[in-house]
Each structure stands twice: as structure tokens, then as C-alpha cells.
GUTOR-766226 format. One line per field, with one value per residue (C-alpha): x, y, z; chain; residue number from 0. Coordinates in nm, 4 decimals, padded with zeros to 6 digits, always signed. Example, Ala and Ser with C-alpha at 12.3 -4.5 7.8 and 13.67 -1.06 7.14 Angstrom:
# GUTOR-766226
u [+01.2300/+01.3670]
v [-00.4500/-00.1060]
w [+00.7800/+00.7140]
chain [A/A]
resi [0/1]
END
This chain:
# GUTOR-766226
u [-03.8426/-03.5804/-03.2357/-02.9387/-02.5582/-02.3740/-02.1652/-02.4571/-02.6243/-02.3045/-02.2640/-02.6087/-02.5325/-02.1740/-02.0464/-01.8273/-01.6286/-01.4888/-01.6113/-01.4036/-01.2640/-01.3787/-01.7338/-01.6392/-01.7991/-02.0083/-02.1740/-02.4784/-02.3119/-02.3186/-02.6978/-02.7217/-02.9086/-03.2495/-03.3338/-03.6120/-03.4648/-03.1785/-03.3712/-03.6952/-03.5727/-03.3723/-03.1128/-03.0368/-03.0122/-02.7819/-02.5524/-02.5645/-02.4691/-02.1702/-02.0666/-02.1017/-01.8725/-01.6204/-01.6178/-01.5992/-01.3045/-01.1062/-01.2300/-01.2187/-00.9065/-00.6276/-00.3759/-00.3953/-00.2758/-00.3827/-00.7449/-00.7798/-01.0911/-01.1119/-00.7801/-00.5922/-00.7597/-00.6445/-00.3041/-00.4428/-00.5028/-00.1691/+00.0207/-00.1374/-00.0198/+00.3113/+00.3912/+00.4789/+00.7457/+00.7382/+01.0131/+00.9382/+00.9922/+00.7486/+00.5431/+00.1664/-00.0858/+00.0943/+00.3702/+00.1565/-00.0684/+00.2362/+00.3827/+00.0861/+00.1824/-00.1110/-00.2597/-00.5782/-00.6784/-00.9837/-00.7829/-00.5794/-00.6859/-00.6730/-01.0053/-01.1718/-01.0532/-01.1880/-01.5110/-01.5957/-01.4819/-01.7320/-02.0170/-01.9800/-02.0419/-02.3207/-02.4995/-02.4890/-02.6377/-02.9121/-03.0046/-03.0480/-03.2428/-03.4738/-03.5874/-03.5394/-03.8807/-04.0703/-03.8403/-03.9623/-03.8047/-03.7628/-03.8377/-03.5550/-03.3034/-03.4367/-03.3907/-03.0307/-02.9465/-03.1024/-02.9070/-02.5737/-02.6497/-02.7402/-02.4251/-02.2045/-02.3720/-02.3177/-01.9503/-01.8967/-02.0630/-01.8471/-01.5361/-01.6549/-01.7428/-01.4137/-01.2163/-01.4130/-01.4957/-01.3720/-01.4731/-01.8263/-01.7747/-01.6698/-01.8408/-02.1973/-02.3548/-02.0933/-02.1274/-02.1019/-02.1321/-02.4204/-02.6712/-02.7791/-03.0228/-03.2332/-03.1683/-03.3428/-03.1931/-03.1092/-02.7481/-02.7700/-02.8197/-02.7058/-02.4840/-02.6247/-02.4727/-02.2226/-02.4878/-02.7389/-02.4811/-02.4010/-02.7717/-02.8153/-02.5117/-02.6446/-02.9939/-02.8583/-02.6532/-02.9480/-03.1561/-02.8744/-02.8567/-03.2242/-03.2006/-02.8919/-02.9749/-03.0279/-02.7818/-02.5070/-02.2583/-02.1021/-01.7812/-01.5610/-01.5777/-01.9537/-02.0896/-02.2756/-02.4193/-02.0801/-01.9291/-02.2262/-02.1749/-01.8047/-01.8744/-02.1286/-01.8716/-01.6272/-01.8943/-02.0074/-01.6451/-01.6097/-01.9416/-01.8334/-02.1435/-01.9710/-02.2648/-02.3336/-01.9677/-01.9545/-02.2678/-02.1752/-01.8153/-01.9321/-02.1707/-01.9037/-01.6332/-01.8460/-01.7794/-01.4198/-01.2660/-00.9964/-00.7034/-00.4342/-00.1368/+00.2184/+00.2987/-00.0141/+00.0503/+00.4121/+00.3408/+00.2913/-00.0813/-00.1256/-00.3091/-00.5899/-00.8497/-00.6510/-00.4978/-00.8468/-00.8162/-01.1560/-01.0288/-01.0633/-01.4115/-01.4028/-01.1493/-01.1033/-00.8816/-00.7036/-00.6972/-00.5846/-00.9241/-00.9383/-00.5723/-00.4656/-00.1054/+00.1052/-00.1844/-00.1579/+00.0056/+00.2464/+00.4032/+00.4889/+00.6500/+01.0275/+01.0344/+01.1580/+01.4263/+01.7813/+01.8725/+01.6697/+01.8594/+01.7628/+01.5965/+01.2349/+01.2462/+01.4631/+01.2028/+00.9396/+00.6846/+00.7161/+00.7881/+00.7645/+00.9759/+00.8094/+00.7110/+00.9119/+00.8080/+00.9076/+01.1270/+00.8243/+00.6372/+00.9220/+00.9646/+00.6141/+00.7325/+00.9448/+01.1719/+01.0010/+00.6637/+00.5535/+00.4785/+00.8348/+00.9451/+01.1629/+01.5029/+01.7408/+01.8252/+02.1967/+02.2833/+02.1433/+02.3961/+02.1351/+02.1434/+01.7800/+01.6980/+01.9513/+01.8808/+01.5041/+01.3066/+01.1723/+00.8620/+00.7474/+00.3776/+00.2834/+00.4979/+00.4114/+00.5901/+00.3590/+00.2059/+00.5312/+00.6502/+00.8861/+01.0456/+01.1582/+00.8808/+00.5919/+00.2614/+00.0629/-00.2315/-00.2723/-00.5711/-00.6346/-00.8149/-01.0519/-01.1704/-01.0410/-01.1590/-00.8686/-01.0009/-01.3396/-01.1713/-00.9923/-01.3091/-01.4906/-01.2060/-01.2049/-01.5833/-01.5788/-01.3167/-01.5250/-01.8331/-01.6505/-01.5922/-01.2191/-01.1734/-01.3331/-01.1458/-00.8128/-00.8966/-00.9790/-00.6606/-00.4521/-00.6120/-00.4690/-00.1348/-00.1015/-00.1839/+00.0927/+00.3510/+00.3545/+00.3911/+00.0577/-00.0840/-00.1509/-00.4371/-00.2702/-00.3106/-00.5732/-00.7117/-00.3666/-00.2543/-00.5544/-00.4730/-00.1094/-00.2223/-00.4448/-00.1402/+00.0681/-00.1975/-00.3821/-00.1274/-00.2082/-00.5618/-00.7411/-00.8579/-00.5687/-00.3292/-00.5053/-00.8478/-00.7514/-00.5634/-00.8657/-01.1301/-00.9153/-00.8207/-00.4500/-00.2005/+00.0082/+00.3757/+00.6521/+01.0233/+01.2519/+01.5408/+01.8435/+02.1161/+01.8732/+01.6733/+01.9610/+01.8224/+01.5253/+01.2760/+01.0608/+01.1886/+01.2237/+00.9283/+00.7175/+00.7659/+00.8373/+00.4698/+00.3633/+00.3607/+00.6741/+00.9228/+01.2619/+01.5369/+01.8073/+01.6755/+01.8820/+01.5765/+01.3261/+00.9642/+00.6438/+00.3089/-00.0625/-00.3279/-00.6118/-00.8713/-00.6495/-00.8119/-00.4806/-00.5960/-00.9071/-00.9767/-01.1411/-01.4581/-01.3480/-01.3518/-01.5581/-01.8355/-01.8433/-01.8674/-02.1497/-02.3633/-02.5718/-02.6913/-02.3459/-02.0854/-01.7329/-01.8732/-01.9224/-01.5550/-01.3164/-01.0199/-00.6925/-00.5312/-00.6287/-00.9025]
v [-01.8463/-01.6459/-01.7738/-01.5517/-01.5661/-01.6685/-01.3570/-01.1219/-01.2528/-01.2030/-00.8536/-00.7535/-00.8764/-00.7753/-00.5431/-00.6130/-00.9365/-01.1600/-01.5028/-01.8169/-01.9303/-02.2765/-02.1743/-02.1640/-02.4915/-02.3769/-02.0621/-02.1115/-02.2329/-01.9022/-01.9134/-02.1775/-02.0717/-01.9242/-01.5942/-01.3388/-01.0617/-00.9482/-00.8816/-00.7144/-00.3577/-00.0994/-00.0479/-00.4208/-00.4450/-00.1428/-00.3483/-00.6324/-00.3802/-00.2650/-00.6294/-00.6674/-00.3709/-00.5182/-00.8425/-00.6534/-00.4422/-00.6857/-01.0407/-01.2959/-01.4872/-01.3028/-01.5631/-01.4555/-01.1208/-01.0924/-01.1686/-00.9477/-00.7698/-00.5147/-00.3384/-00.6690/-00.8038/-00.4925/-00.6611/-00.9580/-00.8350/-00.6563/-00.9531/-01.1452/-00.8853/-00.7649/-00.4647/-00.6182/-00.8714/-01.0620/-01.2260/-01.5516/-01.4007/-01.5325/-01.7319/-01.6932/-01.6108/-01.2918/-01.5196/-01.7961/-01.5407/-01.3933/-01.7311/-01.8832/-02.2301/-02.4440/-02.1921/-02.1416/-02.5095/-02.6404/-02.8285/-02.5232/-02.2624/-01.9564/-02.0151/-02.1088/-01.7934/-01.5687/-01.7694/-01.7712/-01.4160/-01.2958/-01.5294/-01.4579/-01.0899/-01.1704/-01.3835/-01.1005/-00.8663/-01.1196/-01.1319/-00.7553/-00.7481/-01.0308/-00.8396/-00.4683/-00.3947/-00.5506/-00.4215/-00.1651/+00.1745/+00.4870/+00.4370/+00.6634/+00.4758/+00.1461/+00.2747/+00.3737/+00.0366/-00.1432/+00.0657/-00.0061/-00.3786/-00.3972/-00.2105/-00.4382/-00.7497/-00.6198/-00.5523/-00.9032/-01.0641/-00.8453/-00.9747/-01.3338/-01.3218/-01.1559/-01.4296/-01.7432/-01.6966/-01.5311/-01.1743/-01.0670/-00.9792/-01.3328/-01.5409/-01.4100/-01.7532/-01.9437/-02.0710/-01.7864/-01.8140/-01.9024/-01.6206/-01.6374/-01.3538/-01.4571/-01.5551/-01.8900/-02.0015/-02.3732/-02.4825/-02.6662/-02.4171/-02.4247/-02.1729/-01.8750/-01.7590/-01.4747/-01.2519/-01.3302/-01.2434/-00.9097/-00.8346/-00.8863/-00.6727/-00.3821/-00.4236/-00.4096/-00.0996/+00.0747/+00.0030/+00.1280/+00.4539/+00.5146/+00.4199/+00.6318/+00.9436/+01.1419/+00.9577/+01.1496/+00.9068/+00.9374/+00.7483/+00.7452/+00.3626/+00.3703/+00.3428/+00.6517/+00.7496/+00.8501/+00.5127/+00.3283/+00.5197/+00.4373/+00.0644/+00.0853/+00.2602/-00.0267/-00.2846/-00.1071/-00.0812/-00.4599/-00.5025/-00.2610/-00.0584/+00.2629/+00.4969/+00.3412/+00.3714/+00.7321/+00.8340/+00.6577/+00.7807/+01.1358/+01.1294/+00.9888/+01.2288/+01.5414/+01.5677/+01.4409/+01.6260/+01.8139/+01.5777/+01.5059/+01.7424/+01.6280/+01.6333/+01.4388/+01.1732/+01.1283/+01.1172/+00.7412/+00.6770/+00.6074/+00.9255/+00.9091/+01.0480/+01.3036/+01.4707/+01.5892/+01.5552/+01.5743/+01.3086/+01.0366/+00.8885/+00.5865/+00.5103/+00.3212/+00.3634/+00.0982/+00.1633/-00.0146/-00.1861/-00.3096/-00.3306/-00.6082/-00.5899/-00.7089/-00.7553/-00.4379/-00.3203/-00.1195/-00.4270/-00.5793/-00.3067/-00.2930/+00.0799/+00.1406/+00.4082/+00.2805/+00.4430/+00.1754/-00.1195/-00.4111/-00.6644/-00.7532/-00.5869/-00.2885/-00.0542/+00.1753/-00.1070/-00.4824/-00.5698/-00.8824/-00.7099/-00.8801/-00.6398/-00.4506/-00.2704/-00.4568/-00.2967/-00.3122/-00.0863/+00.1569/+00.1950/+00.3459/+00.6622/+00.9614/+01.0549/+01.3956/+01.2355/+01.3110/+00.9398/+00.8358/+00.7178/+00.4203/+00.3378/+00.0456/-00.0993/-00.1048/-00.1571/-00.5076/-00.7768/-01.0046/-00.9621/-01.0740/-00.7634/-00.4928/-00.5086/-00.4584/-00.1349/-00.0330/+00.1871/+00.4469/+00.4749/+00.2637/+00.3970/+00.4120/+00.5033/+00.3334/+00.4868/+00.5596/+00.8572/+00.6428/+00.4632/+00.1086/-00.1299/+00.1049/-00.0581/-00.0532/+00.1856/+00.3392/+00.5068/+00.3332/+00.4635/+00.2202/+00.4527/+00.7823/+01.0484/+00.9870/+00.6368/+00.7847/+01.0388/+00.7584/+00.5483/+00.8509/+00.9121/+00.5508/+00.5475/+00.8807/+00.7500/+00.4389/+00.6574/+00.8599/+01.1633/+01.1627/+01.5330/+01.5064/+01.1843/+01.3479/+01.6494/+01.4249/+01.2235/+01.5394/+01.6711/+01.3809/+01.3925/+01.7640/+01.7056/+01.4426/+01.6431/+01.3811/+01.4451/+01.5045/+01.2501/+01.3800/+01.1383/+00.9334/+00.6136/+00.7410/+00.4200/+00.2733/+00.5947/+00.5773/+00.2176/+00.3111/+00.5939/+00.3518/+00.1347/+00.4315/+00.5917/+00.2988/+00.0239/-00.1548/-00.0150/-00.3305/-00.2370/-00.2860/-00.5764/-00.9007/-00.7349/-00.4904/-00.7516/-00.9814/-00.7183/-00.5556/-00.8945/-00.8280/-01.1062/-01.1136/-01.0851/-01.0993/-01.0637/-01.2483/-01.0692/-01.0749/-00.8495/-00.6930/-00.5350/-00.4926/-00.7874/-00.5711/-00.7961/-01.0699/-01.3418/-01.6884/-01.8135/-01.5387/-01.6674/-02.0401/-02.1442/-01.9296/-02.0278/-01.9977/-01.9975/-02.1316/-02.0939/-02.1053/-01.8035/-01.4852/-01.3094/-01.5672/-01.4634/-01.5958/-01.5344/-01.5994/-01.5281/-01.3075/-01.5853/-01.8539/-02.0204/-01.9986/-01.6440/-01.7708/-01.9744/-02.3124/-02.3654/-02.4717/-02.8425/-02.7943/-02.6262/-02.9130/-03.1627/-02.9919/-02.8420/-03.1197/-02.8929/-02.8644/-03.1137/-03.1471/-03.0822/-02.7200/-02.6832/-02.4451/-02.6092/-02.5183/-02.4239/-02.3383/-02.1262]
w [+02.4115/+02.2273/+02.1477/+02.2255/+02.2185/+02.5302/+02.4823/+02.4328/+02.7467/+02.9433/+02.8033/+02.9126/+03.2621/+03.3107/+03.0365/+02.7380/+02.7370/+02.4678/+02.3615/+02.3713/+02.0395/+02.1449/+02.0535/+01.6847/+01.5701/+01.2763/+01.1487/+01.3686/+01.6855/+01.8715/+01.8995/+02.1665/+02.4820/+02.5512/+02.7150/+02.7046/+02.9176/+02.6953/+02.3756/+02.4823/+02.5352/+02.3451/+02.6230/+02.6284/+02.2495/+02.2569/+02.4814/+02.2311/+01.9607/+02.1675/+02.2060/+01.8284/+01.7708/+02.0101/+01.8168/+01.4865/+01.5968/+01.8107/+01.7433/+02.0243/+01.9291/+02.1039/+01.9917/+01.6289/+01.5064/+01.1434/+01.2267/+01.5332/+01.4061/+01.1257/+01.2086/+01.2205/+00.9109/+00.7243/+00.6937/+00.5037/+00.1454/+00.1178/+00.2597/-00.0292/-00.2815/-00.4213/-00.2040/+00.1348/+00.2209/+00.5480/+00.7477/+00.9272/+01.2726/+01.5306/+01.2798/+01.2660/+00.9958/+00.8978/+00.7663/+00.6152/+00.4443/+00.2724/+00.1803/-00.0064/+00.1142/+00.2278/+00.4706/+00.2693/+00.2555/+00.4392/+00.7014/+00.8051/+01.0594/+00.8337/+00.6483/+00.9764/+01.1496/+00.8724/+00.8406/+01.2105/+01.2778/+01.0182/+01.1082/+01.4783/+01.4073/+01.1589/+01.4172/+01.6690/+01.4106/+01.3384/+01.7081/+01.7077/+01.3823/+01.4907/+01.8006/+01.7478/+01.5944/+01.8874/+02.1615/+02.4132/+02.3680/+02.1609/+01.7896/+01.6718/+01.8838/+01.7464/+01.3928/+01.4620/+01.6215/+01.3259/+01.0738/+01.2398/+01.2656/+00.8971/+00.7949/+01.0070/+00.8643/+00.5107/+00.5802/+00.7141/+00.4130/+00.1897/+00.3671/+00.3345/-00.0340/-00.1288/+00.0442/-00.0405/-00.4088/-00.7257/-00.7969/-00.8851/-01.2514/-01.3471/-01.0755/-01.0343/-01.0733/-00.8755/-00.5211/-00.2759/+00.1020/+00.3363/+00.3795/+00.7408/+00.7961/+01.0956/+01.4533/+01.4179/+01.0880/+01.1060/+01.1339/+00.8026/+00.5209/+00.1564/-00.0157/-00.2008/-00.5290/-00.5468/-00.7039/-00.4282/-00.1641/-00.3264/-00.3668/+00.0077/+00.0887/-00.1179/+00.0289/+00.3851/+00.3050/+00.1388/+00.4493/+00.6714/+00.4756/+00.5417/+00.9101/+00.9778/+00.7756/+01.0983/+01.3230/+01.5023/+01.6524/+01.9964/+01.9172/+01.6045/+01.5912/+01.5307/+01.1778/+01.0574/+00.7198/+00.5765/+00.6675/+00.5170/+00.1928/+00.2104/+00.2444/-00.0384/-00.2585/-00.1990/-00.2825/-00.6003/-00.7124/-00.6978/-00.8795/-01.1557/-01.0705/-01.1651/-01.1118/-00.7731/-00.6753/-00.7960/-00.6066/-00.2813/-00.2829/-00.3597/-00.0645/+00.1677/+00.0484/+00.0873/+00.4607/+00.4447/+00.1517/+00.3461/+00.3060/+00.5629/+00.5613/+00.4949/+00.8680/+00.9553/+00.6919/+00.7979/+01.1706/+01.1898/+01.1355/+01.5069/+01.6141/+01.3643/+01.6046/+01.8054/+01.5002/+01.4045/+01.0286/+00.8561/+00.6155/+00.8817/+00.8381/+01.0672/+01.3395/+01.6624/+01.9653/+02.1640/+02.5369/+02.8513/+02.8581/+02.4990/+02.4034/+02.1661/+02.2845/+01.9922/+01.7527/+01.5443/+01.2248/+01.4363/+01.5936/+01.2557/+01.0480/+01.0732/+01.1487/+01.5013/+01.5221/+01.4862/+01.8170/+01.9992/+01.8524/+01.6304/+01.8616/+01.9360/+02.2777/+02.1888/+02.0418/+02.1909/+02.1648/+02.1526/+01.7892/+01.5792/+01.3124/+01.0197/+00.7416/+00.4823/+00.1660/-00.1488/-00.4131/-00.6472/-00.4080/-00.3487/-00.7250/-00.7485/-00.5700/-00.6493/-00.3616/-00.3382/-00.2641/+00.0935/+00.1363/+00.0521/+00.3965/+00.3077/+00.4495/+00.5051/+00.8443/+00.7679/+01.1335/+01.1254/+01.0351/+00.8753/+00.4942/+00.4797/+00.6828/+00.6028/+00.2296/+00.2704/+00.2837/+00.6237/+00.5899/+00.8416/+00.7546/+01.0570/+01.3367/+01.7047/+02.0261/+02.2718/+02.5800/+02.7595/+02.5531/+02.3543/+02.6456/+02.5792/+02.6751/+02.6025/+02.5136/+02.1918/+02.2235/+01.8770/+01.7180/+01.3873/+01.0799/+00.9092/+00.6313/+00.4924/+00.2520/+00.0153/-00.0514/-00.1415/-00.3688/-00.5543/-00.5829/-00.7214/-00.9673/-01.0893/-01.1283/-01.3109/-01.5524/-01.6197/-01.6777/-01.9436/-01.7194/-01.7828/-01.7115/-01.3701/-01.2975/-01.3783/-01.1640/-00.8678/-00.9118/-00.9386/-00.6194/-00.4226/-00.6030/-00.5274/-00.1617/-00.1430/-00.3425/-00.6183/-00.9905/-01.1565/-01.3970/-01.7487/-01.8053/-02.0783/-01.8770/-01.6366/-01.4890/-01.4356/-01.2662/-01.0327/-00.9441/-00.8815/-00.6533/-00.4598/-00.3926/-00.2805/-00.0616/+00.0938/+00.1665/+00.4906/+00.5163/+00.4062/+00.0567/-00.1869/-00.2509/-00.3366/-00.3380/-00.6127/-00.8122/-00.8175/-00.8915/-01.1633/-01.3105/-01.2697/-01.1973/-00.8838/-00.9803/-00.7199/-00.7904/-00.5557/-00.3894/-00.6184/-00.7531/-01.0036/-00.7187/-00.4751/-00.2779/-00.1733/-00.3504/-00.2008/+00.0249/-00.1281/+00.0763/-00.0792/-00.4349/-00.4132/-00.3853/-00.6802/-01.0462/-01.2553/-00.9693/-01.0684/-00.8100/-01.0760/-01.2678/-01.2562/-01.1140/-00.9876/-01.0311/-00.8757/-01.0419/-00.9867/-01.2460/-01.1243/-01.0944/-00.9488/-00.6489/-00.4678/-00.3800/-00.2070/+00.1031/+00.1025/+00.3045/+00.6558/+00.7214/+01.0379/+00.8374/+00.5886/+00.8740/+01.0638/+00.7868/+00.6292/+00.3475/+00.1886/+00.0733/-00.0606/-00.4086/-00.2960/-00.2084/-00.3807/-00.5494/-00.3836/-00.7125/-01.0679/-01.2221]
chain [A/A/A/A/A/A/A/A/A/A/A/A/A/A/A/A/A/A/A/A/A/A/A/A/A/A/A/A/A/A/A/A/A/A/A/A/A/A/A/A/A/A/A/A/A/A/A/A/A/A/A/A/A/A/A/A/A/A/A/A/A/A/A/A/A/A/A/A/A/A/A/A/A/A/A/A/A/A/A/A/A/A/A/A/A/A/A/A/A/A/A/A/A/A/A/A/A/A/A/A/A/A/A/A/A/A/A/A/A/A/A/A/A/A/A/A/A/A/A/A/A/A/A/A/A/A/A/A/A/A/A/A/A/A/A/A/A/A/A/A/A/A/A/A/A/A/A/A/A/A/A/A/A/A/A/A/A/A/A/A/A/A/A/A/A/A/A/A/A/A/A/A/A/A/A/A/A/A/A/A/A/A/A/A/A/A/A/A/A/A/A/A/A/A/A/A/A/A/A/A/A/A/A/A/A/A/A/A/A/A/A/A/A/A/A/A/A/A/A/A/A/A/A/A/A/A/A/A/A/A/A/A/A/A/A/A/A/A/A/A/A/A/A/A/A/A/A/A/A/A/A/A/A/A/A/A/A/A/A/A/A/A/A/A/A/A/A/A/A/A/A/A/A/A/A/A/A/A/A/A/A/A/A/A/A/A/A/A/A/A/A/A/A/A/A/A/A/A/A/A/A/A/A/A/A/A/A/A/A/A/A/A/A/A/A/A/A/A/A/A/A/A/A/A/A/A/A/A/A/A/A/A/A/A/A/A/A/A/A/A/A/A/A/A/A/A/A/A/A/A/A/A/A/A/A/A/A/A/A/A/A/A/A/A/A/A/A/A/A/A/A/A/A/A/A/A/A/A/A/A/A/A/A/A/A/A/A/A/A/A/A/A/A/A/A/A/A/A/A/A/A/A/A/A/A/A/A/A/A/A/A/A/A/A/A/A/A/A/A/A/A/A/A/A/A/A/A/A/A/A/A/A/A/A/A/A/A/A/A/A/A/A/A/A/A/A/A/A/A/A/A/A/A/A/A/A/A/A/A/A/A/A/A/A/A/A/A/A/A/A/A/A/A/A/A/A/A/A/A/A/A/A/A/A/A/A/A/A/A/A/A/A/A/A/A/A/A/A/A/A/A/A/A/A/A/A/A/A/A/A/A/A/A/A/A/A/A/A/A/A/A/A/A/A/A]
resi [0/1/2/3/4/5/6/7/8/9/10/11/12/13/14/15/16/17/18/19/20/21/22/23/24/25/26/27/28/29/30/31/32/33/34/35/36/37/38/39/40/41/42/43/44/45/46/47/48/49/50/51/52/53/54/55/56/57/58/59/60/61/62/63/64/65/66/67/68/69/70/71/72/73/74/75/76/77/78/79/80/81/82/83/84/85/86/87/88/89/90/91/92/93/94/95/96/97/98/99/100/101/102/103/104/105/106/107/108/109/110/111/112/113/114/115/116/117/118/119/120/121/122/123/124/125/126/127/128/129/130/131/132/133/134/135/136/137/138/139/140/141/142/143/144/145/146/147/148/149/150/151/152/153/154/155/156/157/158/159/160/161/162/163/164/165/166/167/168/169/170/171/172/173/174/175/176/177/178/179/180/181/182/183/184/185/186/187/188/189/190/191/192/193/194/195/196/197/198/199/200/201/202/203/204/205/206/207/208/209/210/211/212/213/214/215/216/217/218/219/220/221/222/223/224/225/226/227/228/229/230/231/232/233/234/235/236/237/238/239/240/241/242/243/244/245/246/247/248/249/250/251/252/253/254/255/256/257/258/259/260/261/262/263/264/265/266/267/268/269/270/271/272/273/274/275/276/277/278/279/280/281/282/283/284/285/286/287/288/289/290/291/292/293/294/295/296/297/298/299/300/301/302/303/304/305/306/307/308/309/310/311/312/313/314/315/316/317/318/319/320/321/322/323/324/325/326/327/328/329/330/331/332/333/334/335/336/337/338/339/340/341/342/343/344/345/346/347/348/349/350/351/352/353/354/355/356/357/358/359/360/361/362/363/364/365/366/367/368/369/370/371/372/373/374/375/376/377/378/379/380/381/382/383/384/385/386/387/388/389/390/391/392/393/394/395/396/397/398/399/400/401/402/403/404/405/406/407/408/409/410/411/412/413/414/415/416/417/418/419/420/421/422/423/424/425/426/427/428/429/430/431/432/433/434/435/436/437/438/439/440/441/442/443/444/445/446/447/448/449/450/451/452/453/454/455/456/457/458/459/460/461/462/463/464/465/466/467/468/469/470/471/472/473/474/475/476/477/478/479/480/481/482/483/484/485/486/487/488/489/490/491/492/493/494/495/496/497/498/499/500/501/502/503/504/505/506/507/508/509/510/511/512/513/514/515/516/517/518/519/520/521/522/523/524]
END
């Protein structure tokens, strides 16, 4: 008899639904009942794949906002960086992620949410991959299902390894995560090394490229060959595999090289499918059926028009009013840059709000044409051509192709009406452009700091930055903070374990093949 997820079985019988977060006991706990009907045909496995996408894009835990699938998780690395500040409105992981208090320890819910979000999706992929070859149905369709499942599994392992261990170039031989690759893997399994995890990620993506080389997707949320190359480019960048990053980014960029116009970029990043820009490589749409309500980027940025008022319920959508751009981020831009969309909410009487920079990149007017009380139904980009252009530029620079790298960088700068780099500090200029272009899209912030071996440095709000710096709670848990300094600073070195999550306590308790000796320290290098 074949084992299958509760959720997958339900999906096959009744359409897409979400699992209960109460099922999150350990990385194998979703494989817990037997069934032979769901996995023996291509149409049924296609339904399991749709369920897998739903979990990938929305997650099952509607109570948490930062970990509501890939679009929600896109907030996480930048909240852990220097470019976003967060109020403490409403609480939740968007606040604790920014604060660096104790949220990443094994006893807290943040590591568990990341861990089980990823392994839930991985387990679904393993069900598909364990049965697809023997299933009844069209061979081409089987190949396409297999390719998407392998790409999704690779992406989830990439998310896990970036958040539970130091970066590849300094931690190849260190403890990685648990490589679960088969439906019937036992609950108790040891960790693989970081290098073994990355080897598996690349292998899955190479397989996915072969399986999807003739796949034409029906929906923009589906993973096709361009998206696989985009994921591979991200992975190779972390591995410092410059030729691999260059080749993958080039392949992904080829069909998405027409960059967004000024009007498209400044329109709010909420119509990423309807606007029809070739730059958008991978996107998803929230509808009445799959809506996350307040669980999007658009509910957190303090960017509603002043004409609506300053309260949670005054804007075109329900807002938590959490995020501002830090002064460090604003200082990266010239005011003539098309992406310069910063302003102060001077109508608010709270000095912890009216001194900060609101930012209009993530702006949305709901589904009621801007009427107060409209709902959140945005279309969200998960990968764009400009990211591939910048990966290609960075890889070219590292490969000694400085002329090509500069040309690629200047292409993006010209498209955004920014001053052109002269190449004197080429790699640093590329990194700066990544910060400016890709904030809030899940690839910069902490991830870039760690892979580039750069420290996190945050300057607290004070007279020196017109009180537009970081909130006190954003620096007080970092190294070097001294409240009596003229300009208090918080700092984390690039390899400090304070960046990374500890293995969840529930995994340590239920997995007999691992122990506390495998645990990350909470602090230090």
C-alpha cells in the first residue's frame, strides 16, 4: 500500500484545500495514511501537484503573515537586513524577524514555521516523484509533472539551507538540513552536509531543466524552464559558481530582457500579470478563492495615500502599517531615479512614524477601486528579468568580463533613469543596484549580506539621520548597541549565527537520528 498526505488525498477527492497547522509534528509527519487510488494516474498526480503549488504559494498557516508561502516569505530576508524598519503594530513574525530578539531560537515558533512550511512542500513533491514513473497516463505529461516537482523541491531545500546554516563558501562541510527524497523515508534521519544539500539542489534543477525543456505553462504561477534557470542562477550565485550563474541567468534573461517601464515600475507592483511586461518571469494572483487577506507585502508598507487618513482601517485595504524604508536605503538613491518614491507621513502625530520614510513600491488599492475597505487581491511577481540581468552582471564581473558586466549594469541603470556606473567599483555598484531594484522580492537583505560576507549595520534613529533611522528595537539586540551613543549602531558579522534559525525543538524531540549536538548556537560564529 502507498502512503499519501492527508491533504493530497483530500485534494484528489474534493479540490484544493489547506492543511491544518496541527499536522506539523516533524518533517515526515505529513505522510501518515495509506491509499492506492490517488497516486496511480497522471490526472490524480496533477491534482497533487496543484495542491503542492497551493502550499508553496500560500502555506497553510493563515495566522502568520511573513510565512504565508513564497510571496509572504519574500519579506523575511529584507526584514533581517538594513533597508527596512518595522513598527511594532499588530505584533507577529514581521516584527520579531526585524528585531533579532529570541525569535530564531529552537523554542520559538519562527524556526518551526520555516522548517515545516518547506518540508510540507518537499513531502508533497516526494509523493509525486515516488509514483510518477509508474502512473498511468501520457509520458510527456508525466515528464512535465516530474520537472515541476523537482524544481519545487530544490527551491524549498534552498530556502531551508539559507536559513539554517552559514553560507556555502565557508560552511560546505558543516551540518546542513535533512535530505528527505523519498515518500517512505523514515521519520528519523540524520543531517546531510551543506555541500550535499547543494549538490542535491543542483541535481534536481538540472533534471527539471531536462524535463521542462518543451513545457508551455497554462498559468503564470507554474514553474517553466525560464523559472528553473532563474532558481539555478540564484543557487549558483550563493555557491560562487560564476560560470553556472552566468549561464543560467543568461538563459533565463533571454526571454525577459525587455525591462519594466517607468510607469510600470511606479504603479505599485500589484498588477504584475495584467501589465504584461515581458520582464515578469514568475507571478501569482490572489483571488476571492485563494486570498490571504492581510497576509501580503501590501498590507505592511506604510504607503496609503494621505487623503485616506492615518489609521489601520482608513486606507483602500486593511493595513498593519508596519514597514518603512530606512535612511540607509533612501541614501542609495538620487532623487531623479525612477524608483525614488519615498515620502514622510507628516500628518501623523506620532514622531516614530512621521519621521520615517514611507515607500510606494508596494502599493495596492484593493478590489473596490480604491474605496475604503477594499480587499487585498494583488498579482505578485516572484521573479523578474532585472534580477537575472544583475546576476549575469555579477557573474560576468567575477569571470573577468568587466566590460560586459558594466554594460549589463548600465542597461538597468538607464532603464531606471539612474546615474551610470563607471566601473571603478563594479561589484559594489552591482550589489547596490540589487538593493535598489529588488527590495522586498525575497533575494536581497540578509541573504546578500551572508553570501557576500558583509556585516549587517543598522543606525538607530537620531538627529544625525533626521530620526529616519532604525527603531530602537531594531538595534538593541545587535552587537555594539549603546543607548547613550550620539548615534547608536547595531552590528552583526556576516557569519554570526544570530542570522540563522535553530533547528526546531519539535524536530529534535521526534527525530531519533539527531541530537542537541547538531544544534546551531544562538549567537557567535
